C-alpha positions in Angstrom: 15.7 56.6 71.6 15.8 55.7 67.9 18.7 56.6 65.6 18.3 60.0 64.8 18.7 62.2 61.2 19.4 65.9 62.3 19.3 66.6 58.3 15.5 65.8 58.4 15.4 69.6 56.7 12.3 72.7 57.6 11.3 71.4 60.5 14.3 70.7 62.1 15.2 74.2 60.9 12.4 75.7 62.3 12.9 74.2 65.5 16.4 75.3 65.9 15.1 78.7 65.7 12.5 78.8 68.3 15.5 77.4 70.9 17.4 80.2 69.3 14.3 82.4 70.5 14.0 81.0 73.9 17.7 81.4 74.9 17.6 84.8 73.9 15.4 85.2 76.4 18.0 84.9 79.0 20.7 87.3 79.0 24.0 86.5 77.8 28.0 87.4 77.3 29.3 86.1 75.2 33.2 84.6 76.2 34.2 81.9 74.0 35.0 81.5 70.7 31.7 79.6 69.1 30.4 78.0 67.0 33.4 74.9 68.1 34.4 73.0 64.6 33.4 69.7 63.7 36.4 67.6 62.2 36.8 64.0 61.5 38.5 61.7 63.0 39.2 59.6 60.0 42.8 57.4 60.7 40.8 56.6 64.4 37.2 55.8 62.2 39.8 53.4 60.0 41.8 51.9 63.1 37.9 51.1 64.5 36.7 49.3 61.8 33.2 51.0 62.5 31.5 54.4 61.6 33.1 57.3 60.9 33.7 59.4 64.0 33.8 62.8 64.4 34.7 65.9 67.4 33.6 68.9 68.2 36.4 70.3 69.2 35.9 72.9 72.4 39.6 72.7 73.4 39.2 75.9 71.1 36.3 77.8 72.4 38.2 79.5 75.1 41.0 82.2 75.8 42.5 79.7 78.3 42.5 75.4 78.7 39.2 74.6 79.6 37.6 74.3 76.6 33.6 74.0 77.1 33.0 75.9 80.8 32.4 78.9 79.0 29.1 78.0 77.6 27.6 78.0 80.9 29.7 80.6 82.0 28.0 83.2 79.7 24.4 82.7 81.3 26.3 82.5 84.7 28.2 85.5 84.8 25.5 87.4 82.8 23.2 86.5 85.8 26.4 87.7 88.2 25.9 91.1 86.2 22.4 91.6 86.1 22.1 91.3 90.2 25.2 94.1 90.6 27.3 90.8 91.9 31.1 92.7 92.9 32.5 88.9 92.8 32.0 85.2 92.2 32.5 82.0 94.7 32.7 78.9 93.5 34.0 75.5 94.2 36.0 71.8 92.9 39.3 70.1 92.6 42.5 72.6 92.2 43.1 73.0 88.6 39.9 72.0 87.3 38.9 73.4 83.8 35.7 75.1 85.3 38.1 77.1 88.5 40.4 78.0 85.2 37.7 79.1 83.2 35.9 80.7 85.8 38.6 82.7 86.7 40.2 83.8 83.2 36.0 84.7 82.6 36.0 87.2 85.7 38.8 88.6 85.2 37.6 89.5 81.6 34.4 91.2 83.4 35.8 92.9 86.3 34.5 90.7 89.3 36.6 89.0 92.1 36.8 85.1 92.0 37.1 83.4 94.9 37.8 79.3 95.3 36.9 76.7 98.1 37.2 72.9 97.8 34.0 72.4 98.8 29.8 73.2 98.6 30.0 74.3 101.6 33.2 75.8 102.7 31.9 77.8 99.0 28.0 78.6 101.4 30.4 79.5 104.0 32.5 82.3 102.5 29.8 83.3 100.1 27.8 84.2 104.1 31.0 85.8 105.1 31.4 87.8 101.9 27.9 89.2 102.3 28.2 89.6 106.1 31.2 92.0 105.3 29.1 94.0 103.1 29.9 92.5 99.6 27.8 91.4 96.7 29.1 87.8 95.7 27.3 85.1 93.4 27.5 81.3 94.2 28.4 79.3 91.0 27.5 75.6 91.2 30.5 73.1 90.9 31.2 73.0 87.0 28.3 75.3 86.9 25.7 72.5 86.2 22.5 74.3 87.6 19.2 75.2 85.5 20.8 78.7 84.2 24.5 77.4 83.4 22.9 74.0 82.0 21.1 76.4 79.0 25.1 76.4 77.9 24.6 73.0 77.1 20.8 73.8 75.0 23.1 76.1 72.9 25.9 73.9 72.6 22.6 71.6 70.9 21.2 73.9 68.7 25.2 74.8 67.7 25.7 71.4 66.8 22.1 70.3 65.4 22.1 74.0 63.1 26.4 72.9 61.6 24.8 69.5 60.9 21.8 71.0 58.7 24.4 73.0 57.1 26.5 70.5 56.4 24.8 67.5 55.6 26.2 65.2 57.8 24.2 62.7 59.7 24.7 62.2 63.3 23.8 58.7 64.6 24.7 58.7 68.4 26.5 61.6 70.5 29.2 60.6 72.6 30.5 63.2 75.5 31.7 62.6 79.3 29.6 62.9 82.4 30.7 65.1 85.4 28.5 66.9 87.5 25.8 66.5 84.8 25.1 70.4 83.8 26.1 69.1 79.8 24.0 66.1 79.9 21.8 68.1 81.0 21.4 70.9 78.8 22.3 68.4 75.4 19.0 66.4 76.1 16.7 69.3 76.2 18.1 70.9 73.4 18.4 67.9 71.5 15.3 67.2 72.5 13.8 70.9 71.8 14.6 70.6 68.2 12.9 67.3 67.4 16.4 65.4 67.3 16.3 61.5 67.8 20.6 61.4 68.3 21.5 58.9 70.5 23.0 60.9 73.3 25.5 59.0 75.5 27.0 60.0 78.6 30.0 58.3 79.5 29.7 58.7 83.6 33.5 59.7 84.8 32.3 60.2 88.5 29.1 59.3 90.5 27.5 56.1 90.4 25.1 55.6 87.2 22.1 55.6 89.2 22.5 58.6 91.3 23.5 60.0 88.1 20.8 59.6 86.0 18.7 61.3 88.8 20.4 63.8 89.1 20.7 64.6 85.4 17.2 63.8 84.9 16.2 66.2 87.5 18.4 69.4 86.6 16.8 68.5 82.2 13.9 68.9 83.8 14.6 72.3 85.8 16.6 73.2 82.6 13.3 72.5 80.9 11.3 74.2 82.9 13.5 77.7 82.4 13.8 77.2 79.2 10.1 77.7 78.6 10.1 75.8 75.6 7.7 73.7 76.5 9.7 70.6 76.1 9.3 67.5 78.1 12.2 64.9 78.7 11.2 61.3 79.0 13.3 59.4 81.7 14.3 57.2 79.0 16.0 59.5 76.7 18.8 59.6 79.2 21.4 57.2 78.5 24.5 56.8 80.9 27.5 54.6 81.4 29.8 53.8 83.7 33.6 55.3 82.4 36.1 52.2 81.9 39.1 51.2 83.4 41.4 54.1 84.0 43.9 51.9 81.7 41.6 51.8 78.9 41.1 55.8 79.4 44.8 56.2 79.5 45.2 54.0 76.1 42.1 55.5 74.4 44.0 59.0 75.1 47.7 57.6 73.8 45.8 56.4 70.5 44.0 59.1 69.5 47.0 61.3 69.7 49.0 58.4 68.1 46.6 58.6 65.3 45.6 61.9 65.6 47.8 63.9 67.2 45.3 65.4 69.7 45.0 65.2 73.2 42.4 64.6 75.4 41.9 66.1 79.5 42.7 62.3 81.1 40.3 63.1 83.6 36.8 63.0 81.6 37.5 63.2 77.7 39.7 60.2 78.1 37.1 57.7 79.6 34.5 59.1 77.2 36.4 58.4 74.4 37.6 54.8 76.4 33.4 54.3 76.4 33.1 55.1 72.2 36.0 53.0 71.5 35.0 49.8 74.1 31.3 50.0 72.3 32.7 49.9 68.7 34.2 47.0 69.4 31.4 45.2 70.4 29.8 46.3 68.3 26.6 48.3 69.0 27.4 51.4 66.5 27.1 48.3 63.8 24.8 49.2 60.7 25.4 53.3 62.2 27.0 55.6 59.5 28.2 58.7 61.8 29.3 59.2 65.6 29.9 62.0 66.8 32.6 62.6 69.9 32.3 65.5 72.1 34.9 66.1 74.9 35.2 68.5 77.9 37.9 70.4 76.1 40.0 70.5 79.5 43.0 70.4 79.9 45.0 68.1 77.8 48.2 65.4 80.1 50.6 66.3 80.8 53.4 62.7 80.0 57.0 62.7 80.7 59.4 60.2 79.0 59.0 59.5 75.5 56.7 61.4 73.2 53.3 59.9 72.3 53.6 58.4 69.1 56.2 56.3 69.8 54.8 54.5 73.0 54.1 51.2 72.1 51.5 50.5 73.8 48.8 52.8 72.9 47.3 50.0 71.3 43.2 50.4 72.3 
């Protein structure tokens, strides 16, 4: 995709408004503190010697650590309430941001929350609850289906509006890709607003080819659900493999040392390492502003000396 200009004027503002109206068709419960702020990382930018790097503080979105998870849950739990569900069932690895936020949001809405380790076990649990007379609502891992991805369509509208209001030109947006809903929703939202921003996912889980197929299918389904008439070209989907674990660890240490911020090590750390690697390879040369959108998940907990004193934090 070509370099974007999210400040290109009335046409984009009208497209943002149209996207927001399309989202209003779908029931939504307000769970997150939005919009999350976009702040500069000037010391990191100076260290890298490339374009100015900004961060969208998704860690400020929820009532418990977990960041952007409320974006998907606002639509998924609204649907659970609409069908009269008494509980929700979801699955994923223990202590993930998605599970913490789902449990917290369900409690806020008076819904019981059941958690299973795998998709198959979640499906079986849902069937058993129904057989017992309950009305469960099944949420996929990460909330990554077309309905959940609407949360990141809304995120795309939000950051596009922030760019318009502030006059910031973002040339690229870098983010972690896990179960795929974040990238699918952002892609649909940015295409719907006419943006050509270079959206790049850093795949921290599945193989890139597998993820590309999954995300494109999910983006297409999300666009169909949105009903805005936008077509998602496969070439618009850019996905890179995550750097090695050591590089991700050093990237997280570097951000702590320079900016006083900590990242979750499973997703946001690798995504930042990918951003750093691309900057050092000269792939951002000639660009002005790069936006980093982390998950906002629970930051790394490290023992030993404070991260500011770690000499190896020289990513």
